[in-house]
MARFIDREN-154377 format. One record per residue (C-alpha): x, y, z; residue number from 1. Coordinates in Angstrom, 1 decimal, m for minus. Example, Ala and Ser with C-alpha at 12.3 -4.5 7.8 and 13.67 -1.06 7.14 Angstrom:
# MARFIDREN-154377
REC	px	py	pz	n
REC	12.3	m4.5	7.8	1;
REC	13.7	m1.1	7.1	2;
# end
This chain:
# MARFIDREN-154377
REC	px	py	pz	n
REC	m45.5	81.7	27.1	1;
REC	m48.7	79.9	26.6	2;
REC	m49.8	82.0	23.6	3;
REC	m52.5	79.6	22.8	4;
REC	m54.5	81.0	25.7	5;
REC	m54.9	84.3	24.1	6;
REC	m58.4	85.3	23.1	7;
REC	m58.9	87.8	20.3	8;
REC	m62.1	89.8	19.8	9;
REC	m64.0	88.4	16.8	10;
REC	m64.6	91.8	15.2	11;
REC	m62.4	94.5	13.6	12;
REC	m61.3	98.0	14.6	13;
REC	m63.4	99.3	11.7	14;
REC	m66.5	97.9	13.3	15;
REC	m65.7	99.9	16.5	16;
REC	m65.1	103.1	14.5	17;
REC	m68.3	102.7	12.4	18;
REC	m70.4	102.0	15.5	19;
REC	m69.1	104.9	17.6	20;
REC	m69.1	107.4	14.7	21;
REC	m72.8	106.4	14.1	22;
REC	m73.7	107.2	17.7	23;
REC	m71.7	110.4	17.9	24;
REC	m73.1	111.9	14.7	25;
REC	m76.7	111.0	15.6	26;
REC	m76.3	113.4	18.6	27;
REC	m77.4	116.8	17.6	28;
REC	m78.7	119.5	19.9	29;
REC	m80.9	121.9	17.9	30;
REC	m81.6	124.3	20.7	31;
REC	m77.9	124.6	21.5	32;
REC	m77.0	124.7	17.7	33;
REC	m74.4	122.0	18.5	34;
REC	m73.4	118.7	16.9	35;
REC	m70.4	116.3	16.7	36;
REC	m69.0	115.9	13.2	37;
REC	m66.3	113.7	11.6	38;
REC	m63.5	116.0	10.3	39;
REC	m61.8	113.3	8.2	40;
REC	m63.1	113.6	4.7	41;
REC	m61.4	112.9	1.4	42;
REC	m61.2	115.5	m1.4	43;
REC	m64.3	114.4	m3.2	44;
REC	m66.4	115.2	m0.1	45;
REC	m65.2	118.8	0.1	46;
REC	m67.7	120.0	m2.5	47;
REC	m71.5	120.5	m2.8	48;
REC	m73.5	120.4	0.4	49;
REC	m70.4	120.0	2.6	50;
REC	m68.9	123.2	1.3	51;
REC	m72.2	125.2	1.9	52;
REC	m72.2	124.0	5.5	53;
REC	m68.7	125.3	6.2	54;
REC	m70.0	128.9	6.0	55;
REC	m72.4	128.2	8.9	56;
REC	m69.8	126.9	11.4	57;
REC	m69.5	129.5	14.2	58;
REC	m66.8	127.7	16.2	59;
REC	m65.4	124.2	16.7	60;
REC	m63.0	122.1	18.8	61;
REC	m61.2	119.1	17.5	62;
REC	m60.4	115.8	19.2	63;
REC	m58.8	112.6	18.0	64;
REC	m59.5	108.9	18.6	65;
REC	m57.9	105.7	17.4	66;
REC	m60.2	102.8	17.7	67;
REC	m58.9	99.5	19.0	68;
REC	m60.2	96.0	19.5	69;
REC	m59.3	94.1	22.6	70;
REC	m57.5	90.8	23.2	71;
REC	m57.3	89.0	26.5	72;
REC	m55.5	86.4	28.6	73;
REC	m57.2	84.4	31.4	74;
REC	m55.7	84.8	34.9	75;
REC	m54.1	81.3	34.8	76;
REC	m52.0	82.2	31.7	77;
REC	m48.2	82.6	32.0	78;
REC	m48.3	85.4	29.4	79;
REC	m46.3	88.6	30.1	80;
REC	m49.6	90.5	30.3	81;
REC	m50.6	88.5	33.3	82;
REC	m47.2	88.2	35.0	83;
REC	m46.6	92.0	34.6	84;
REC	m49.9	92.8	36.2	85;
REC	m49.4	90.5	39.1	86;
REC	m46.0	92.0	39.8	87;
REC	m47.6	95.4	39.8	88;
REC	m50.4	94.3	42.1	89;
REC	m53.1	94.7	39.5	90;
REC	m56.2	92.5	39.1	91;
REC	m56.1	89.6	36.6	92;
REC	m59.3	87.7	37.4	93;
REC	m61.1	86.3	35.5	94;
REC	m59.0	87.8	32.7	95;
REC	m57.1	90.8	31.6	96;
REC	m57.9	92.7	28.4	97;
REC	m55.3	94.6	26.4	98;
REC	m54.4	96.1	23.1	99;
REC	m51.0	96.6	21.4	100;
REC	m49.5	99.7	19.8	101;
REC	m49.2	99.8	16.0	102;
REC	m46.0	99.0	14.3	103;
REC	m44.4	101.7	12.2	104;
REC	m44.7	101.5	8.4	105;
REC	m41.6	101.9	6.3	106;
REC	m42.9	105.2	5.0	107;
REC	m43.6	106.6	8.5	108;
REC	m41.2	109.0	10.2	109;
REC	m42.4	108.0	13.7	110;
REC	m44.7	105.6	15.5	111;
REC	m48.4	106.1	15.4	112;
REC	m48.5	106.2	19.2	113;
REC	m46.2	109.2	19.2	114;
REC	m48.3	111.0	16.6	115;
REC	m51.3	110.6	18.9	116;
REC	m49.3	111.6	21.9	117;
REC	m48.0	114.8	20.3	118;
REC	m51.5	115.7	19.0	119;
REC	m52.7	115.4	22.5	120;
REC	m49.9	117.5	24.0	121;
REC	m50.5	120.4	21.6	122;
REC	m54.3	120.3	22.1	123;
REC	m54.1	120.2	25.9	124;
REC	m51.5	123.1	25.9	125;
REC	m54.1	125.3	24.1	126;
REC	m57.1	123.9	25.9	127;
REC	m58.7	123.0	22.6	128;
REC	m59.3	119.3	22.6	129;
REC	m57.8	115.9	23.4	130;
REC	m56.7	112.6	21.9	131;
REC	m57.0	109.0	23.1	132;
REC	m57.3	105.3	22.2	133;
REC	m60.8	104.0	22.5	134;
REC	m61.5	100.3	23.0	135;
REC	m64.7	98.3	23.7	136;
REC	m64.9	96.1	26.8	137;
REC	m66.4	93.2	24.8	138;
REC	m64.6	90.3	23.2	139;
REC	m67.6	88.8	21.3	140;
REC	m69.1	90.5	18.3	141;
REC	m72.6	89.4	19.1	142;
REC	m72.4	90.7	22.7	143;
REC	m71.0	94.0	21.4	144;
REC	m73.7	94.3	18.7	145;
REC	m76.4	93.5	21.3	146;
REC	m75.1	96.2	23.7	147;
REC	m75.1	98.8	20.9	148;
REC	m78.6	97.7	19.9	149;
REC	m80.0	97.9	23.5	150;
REC	m78.2	101.1	24.2	151;
REC	m80.0	102.7	21.3	152;
REC	m83.4	101.2	22.1	153;
REC	m83.4	102.1	25.8	154;
REC	m83.0	105.7	24.9	155;
REC	m85.0	105.8	21.7	156;
REC	m88.3	106.6	23.5	157;
REC	m86.8	109.5	25.3	158;
REC	m84.4	110.9	22.7	159;
REC	m86.3	110.7	19.4	160;
REC	m90.0	110.6	20.4	161;
REC	m91.4	113.4	18.3	162;
REC	m89.2	116.4	18.5	163;
REC	m85.4	116.5	18.1	164;
REC	m84.9	119.2	20.8	165;
REC	m86.0	116.7	23.5	166;
REC	m82.4	115.4	23.3	167;
REC	m81.3	118.8	24.7	168;
REC	m83.6	118.3	27.7	169;
REC	m82.2	114.9	28.5	170;
REC	m78.4	115.3	27.9	171;
REC	m77.7	119.0	28.6	172;
REC	m77.6	120.3	32.2	173;
REC	m76.4	123.2	34.3	174;
REC	m78.2	125.9	32.4	175;
REC	m77.1	124.6	29.0	176;
REC	m73.4	124.4	29.9	177;
REC	m72.7	120.6	30.5	178;
REC	m73.4	117.6	28.2	179;
REC	m74.2	114.4	30.1	180;
REC	m72.6	111.7	27.9	181;
REC	m72.8	109.3	30.8	182;
REC	m76.5	109.0	30.0	183;
REC	m75.7	107.1	26.8	184;
REC	m75.0	103.5	28.1	185;
REC	m72.9	102.6	25.1	186;
REC	m70.1	105.1	26.0	187;
REC	m69.7	103.4	29.4	188;
REC	m68.8	100.2	27.7	189;
REC	m65.6	101.6	26.1	190;
REC	m62.3	102.4	27.8	191;
REC	m60.5	105.6	26.8	192;
REC	m56.7	105.6	27.1	193;
REC	m54.9	108.8	26.4	194;
REC	m51.3	108.1	25.3	195;
REC	m49.2	109.0	28.4	196;
REC	m45.6	109.1	27.0	197;
REC	m43.6	108.9	23.8	198;
REC	m42.1	105.5	22.8	199;
REC	m39.0	104.3	20.9	200;
REC	m40.6	101.0	19.9	201;
REC	m44.1	99.7	19.2	202;
REC	m43.5	96.6	21.4	203;
REC	m45.8	97.9	24.1	204;
REC	m49.3	97.2	25.2	205;
REC	m52.0	98.7	27.4	206;
REC	m53.9	96.3	29.6	207;
REC	m56.9	96.7	31.9	208;
REC	m59.6	94.8	33.7	209;
REC	m62.9	93.8	32.1	210;
REC	m64.5	96.8	33.6	211;
REC	m61.9	99.1	32.1	212;
REC	m60.0	99.9	35.3	213;
REC	m56.4	99.3	36.7	214;
REC	m54.6	100.4	33.6	215;
REC	m51.1	99.1	33.0	216;
REC	m48.6	100.1	30.3	217;
REC	m46.4	97.1	29.4	218;
REC	m43.0	98.5	30.0	219;
REC	m44.6	97.5	32.6	220;
REC	m45.8	100.5	34.5	221;
REC	m49.0	100.8	36.5	222;
REC	m51.2	103.7	35.5	223;
REC	m54.1	103.6	37.9	224;
REC	m55.5	107.0	36.9	225;
REC	m54.5	106.7	33.2	226;
REC	m57.9	105.6	31.8	227;
REC	m61.5	106.5	31.9	228;
REC	m64.7	105.5	30.1	229;
REC	m65.6	107.1	26.8	230;
REC	m68.4	109.1	28.4	231;
REC	m65.9	110.8	30.8	232;
REC	m63.4	111.5	27.9	233;
REC	m66.2	113.1	25.8	234;
REC	m67.3	115.1	28.9	235;
REC	m63.7	116.4	29.3	236;
REC	m63.4	117.3	25.6	237;
REC	m66.7	119.2	25.6	238;
REC	m66.2	121.0	29.0	239;
REC	m67.2	124.6	28.5	240;
REC	m67.8	124.3	24.8	241;
REC	m71.5	125.2	25.1	242;
REC	m70.7	128.2	27.3	243;
REC	m67.7	130.5	26.9	244;
REC	m65.0	127.8	26.6	245;
REC	m62.3	127.9	24.0	246;
REC	m63.4	127.4	20.4	247;
REC	m61.7	127.8	17.1	248;
REC	m63.2	130.2	14.6	249;
REC	m62.8	128.8	11.0	250;
REC	m61.0	131.9	9.7	251;
REC	m58.6	131.9	12.6	252;
REC	m57.9	128.2	12.9	253;
REC	m54.9	127.8	10.7	254;
REC	m52.5	128.6	13.5	255;
REC	m53.6	125.5	15.4	256;
REC	m53.7	123.3	12.3	257;
REC	m50.1	124.3	11.4	258;
REC	m49.1	123.7	15.0	259;
REC	m50.5	120.2	14.9	260;
REC	m48.9	119.4	11.6	261;
REC	m45.5	120.7	12.9	262;
REC	m46.0	118.5	16.0	263;
REC	m46.4	115.4	13.9	264;
REC	m43.8	116.1	11.3	265;
REC	m41.3	118.2	13.2	266;
REC	m40.4	121.9	13.4	267;
REC	m41.1	123.4	10.0	268;
REC	m37.9	125.6	10.4	269;
REC	m35.6	122.5	10.5	270;
REC	m37.5	119.7	8.9	271;
REC	m39.0	119.7	5.5	272;
REC	m42.7	119.0	6.0	273;
REC	m44.0	115.8	4.4	274;
REC	m47.7	116.9	4.4	275;
REC	m49.2	120.0	2.9	276;
REC	m52.9	120.9	3.5	277;
REC	m55.1	121.4	0.4	278;
REC	m58.0	123.7	m0.2	279;
REC	m58.8	127.4	0.0	280;
REC	m61.5	127.0	2.7	281;
REC	m60.2	126.7	6.3	282;
REC	m62.5	123.8	7.1	283;
REC	m61.5	122.0	3.9	284;
REC	m57.9	122.3	5.1	285;
REC	m58.9	120.6	8.4	286;
REC	m60.7	117.9	6.4	287;
REC	m57.5	117.4	4.4	288;
REC	m55.5	116.9	7.6	289;
REC	m58.1	114.6	9.0	290;
REC	m58.1	112.4	5.9	291;
REC	m54.3	112.2	6.0	292;
REC	m54.3	111.1	9.6	293;
REC	m56.9	108.5	9.0	294;
REC	m55.2	107.0	5.9	295;
REC	m51.7	107.1	7.3	296;
REC	m52.2	106.4	11.0	297;
REC	m55.8	105.2	11.4	298;
REC	m56.4	108.2	13.7	299;
REC	m59.9	109.7	13.3	300;
REC	m60.4	113.4	13.6	301;
REC	m63.8	114.7	15.1	302;
REC	m65.0	118.1	16.0	303;
REC	m67.5	119.6	18.3	304;
REC	m69.3	122.2	16.1	305;
REC	m71.3	125.2	17.1	306;
REC	m73.6	126.3	14.2	307;
REC	m74.8	129.8	13.4	308;
REC	m78.5	128.7	13.4	309;
REC	m80.3	125.5	14.1	310;
REC	m81.5	124.9	10.5	311;
REC	m78.1	123.7	9.5	312;
REC	m78.5	120.6	11.7	313;
REC	m80.9	119.0	9.3	314;
# end
């Protein structure tokens, strides 16, 4: 294979995570008493102001993302990415973007992909969240940074003019029941790929076009409906949350947390768990789990949060 034709994005996955976390956590909706919060915090962040905020959480819904950076091959490459896509009848012009799965560490019981897959399965079964890979559609750091910059500027005048509740008016529709993430341009420039099946090796890749369509899993297997942009993913995750959709109450959330841990580390009746949550507060236990997923598998845990009153958003 002509591996020299491969193009790697000149930024890291950490850059993707930082950029998207910044955009997501800036979104707060005071009239709806709603925000998006990272739920992956280390032990030293469980105290002080964080602990006081826990008591004001009325309900929440978790979701998981692993941030990826793309690589690409031009359409004249003889790489497996291009040949697989041609055999499957998928577009390769002018180039195909892709990202690989993570290899398993010696200390890991299973592949990171399978952890994300099982988290997704258990959340979907309960109607309480989702999980996906998230990858920008830019190869160049400068172009990515410029897109993020203009995405913020084009909405700045409407979103943060004088009053924070104007964000509610722009992004929330249908009588306060639906959040229009598609009105944030930056989310349309990221592909969201839910893990579609368990694997027995990490030697697989997901590829797609420069516009984030025509997904292929390199077994190979064409998955034409297997991806969406990040705005669509966030819209699905948040569906019904502002209305009467399923939410976790902090005091009653341990059942799901234990189910997710068992999903990652096996049935607790037959397999000795390798992770134990810490903390007496239920939200602290979620933070403990999120911090573990981030440090072990680079999976970020976020939550849609409904607050008791709007003063807690400041």
